[in-house]
C-alpha positions as CSV (number, residue, x, y, z in Angstrom):
1,M,0.6,4.7,1.2
2,K,-1.6,2.0,2.8
3,I,0.2,-0.7,4.8
4,Q,-1.5,-4.1,5.1
5,F,-0.2,-6.2,8.0
6,N,-0.2,-10.0,8.1
7,T,1.3,-12.5,10.5
8,D,1.4,-16.3,10.5
9,V,-0.1,-18.4,13.3
10,N,3.2,-18.3,15.3
11,I,3.3,-14.6,15.6
12,H,0.7,-12.7,17.7
13,G,-0.1,-9.7,15.6
14,T,-0.9,-7.0,18.2
15,E,-1.9,-3.4,17.5
16,A,1.4,-2.3,19.0
17,L,3.4,-4.6,16.7
18,A,1.5,-3.4,13.7
19,A,2.1,0.2,14.6
20,Q,5.8,-0.3,15.2
21,V,6.2,-2.2,11.9
22,S,4.1,0.4,10.0
23,A,6.2,3.3,11.4
24,S,9.5,1.6,10.4
25,I,8.2,0.9,6.9
26,E,6.8,4.4,6.4
27,Q,10.1,6.0,7.5
28,A,12.2,3.8,5.2
29,L,9.9,4.4,2.2
30,E,8.7,8.0,2.7
31,R,10.6,9.3,-0.3
32,F,8.7,6.8,-2.6
33,D,5.3,7.8,-1.1
34,E,4.0,9.2,-4.4
35,H,4.7,6.0,-6.3
36,I,3.5,3.4,-3.8
37,T,-0.2,2.7,-3.4
38,R,0.1,-0.2,-0.9
39,V,2.7,-2.2,1.0
40,E,1.8,-5.7,2.2
41,V,3.8,-6.9,5.2
42,H,4.0,-10.7,5.9
43,L,5.7,-11.7,9.2
44,S,6.4,-15.3,10.0
45,D,8.4,-17.4,12.4
46,E,9.8,-20.2,10.3
47,N,10.8,-22.5,13.2
48,A,7.4,-22.2,14.9
49,G,8.6,-20.9,18.2
50,K,11.8,-22.9,18.5
51,S,14.9,-20.8,18.9
52,G,17.2,-20.6,16.0
53,Q,19.3,-18.1,14.0
54,H,17.5,-16.1,11.3
55,D,14.1,-17.8,11.8
56,Q,12.1,-14.6,11.7
57,R,11.0,-13.7,8.2
58,C,9.6,-10.4,6.8
59,M,8.3,-10.3,3.3
60,L,7.4,-6.9,1.9
61,E,5.4,-6.4,-1.3
62,A,5.1,-2.9,-2.7
63,R,2.3,-2.1,-5.1
64,L,3.4,0.7,-7.4
65,E,1.2,3.0,-9.3
66,G,1.0,1.9,-12.9
67,R,3.7,-0.8,-12.5
68,Q,4.1,-4.4,-11.5
69,P,4.5,-5.0,-7.8
70,V,7.9,-5.7,-6.3
71,A,8.8,-7.9,-3.3
72,V,11.7,-8.5,-1.0
73,T,12.3,-11.0,1.9
74,N,14.6,-10.8,4.8
75,H,15.4,-13.3,7.5
76,A,16.9,-12.3,10.9
77,A,17.1,-13.3,14.5
78,T,14.3,-10.9,15.6
79,L,11.2,-9.5,14.0
80,E,12.6,-6.0,14.4
81,Q,15.8,-6.9,12.5
82,A,13.8,-8.7,9.8
83,V,11.5,-5.7,9.2
84,Q,14.4,-3.3,9.2
85,G,16.4,-5.4,6.8
86,A,13.4,-5.9,4.4
87,A,12.6,-2.2,4.5
88,Q,16.2,-1.4,3.5
89,K,16.1,-4.0,0.7
90,L,12.9,-2.6,-0.6
91,A,14.1,1.0,-0.5
92,H,17.3,-0.1,-2.4
93,L,15.1,-1.9,-5.0
94,L,12.8,1.1,-5.4
95,D,15.8,3.4,-5.8
96,S,17.1,1.2,-8.6
97,R,13.7,0.8,-10.3
98,L,12.4,4.3,-10.0
99,G,15.8,5.9,-10.3
100,R,16.3,4.2,-13.7
101,L,12.9,5.5,-14.8
102,H,13.8,9.1,-13.6
103,D,17.2,8.9,-15.4
104,H,15.5,7.7,-18.6
105,R,12.9,10.5,-18.5
106,E,15.7,13.1,-17.9
107,K,17.7,11.8,-20.9
108,T,14.8,11.7,-23.3
109,S,13.3,15.0,-22.3
110,G,15.6,17.1,-24.4
111,L,16.6,19.2,-21.4
112,P,20.2,19.3,-20.3
113,L,21.1,16.8,-17.6
114,S,21.9,18.2,-14.2
115,G,25.5,19.2,-14.0
116,T,25.9,20.2,-17.6
117,D,26.3,23.7,-18.7
118,P,24.8,24.7,-22.1
119,K,27.4,27.5,-22.4
120,N,30.1,24.9,-22.8
121,W,28.3,23.2,-25.7
122,S,30.1,23.6,-29.0
123,D,28.4,24.8,-32.2
124,S,30.0,22.0,-34.2
125,P,27.8,19.2,-35.4
126,V,27.9,15.9,-33.6
127,E,29.7,13.2,-35.6
C-alpha cells in the first residue's frame, strides 16, 4: 500500500510528520493491505493558524483494487487526533464495503457458511 502525503500551506509537512502519519494509517488499515493500492492523505488547518476547536482536518482517500475510491474526513483539535479519527472512519468504511463483498461471495459460493453444520441439514426439499 502506497501512502501519498499532502498538506496545505498552513501545515509544515516535515519528514517526521509524514512518517508518523503513514505509520498510523498503515497500522489502522493493515488488514486491508491486499485490497488497497494507495491512500492519499490531505492535512489542512482550516483556521489558518488561529486557535479554534476542531480546525485540523484530515481527509483520507483509499484507492481500492478494481473498485471506486472511498474517502473520509475528520476534524479535530490536533493533527494527531484528526489522523487517528480519519483512519478509524476509513477502517470502518472498508469493513463495511469489503465485508459485504466477502459475505456475498460466501453466500453465493455454494459452500456452507461458517457456523453451519451440514450434518444437521435435513433431506427434505426446501419449500
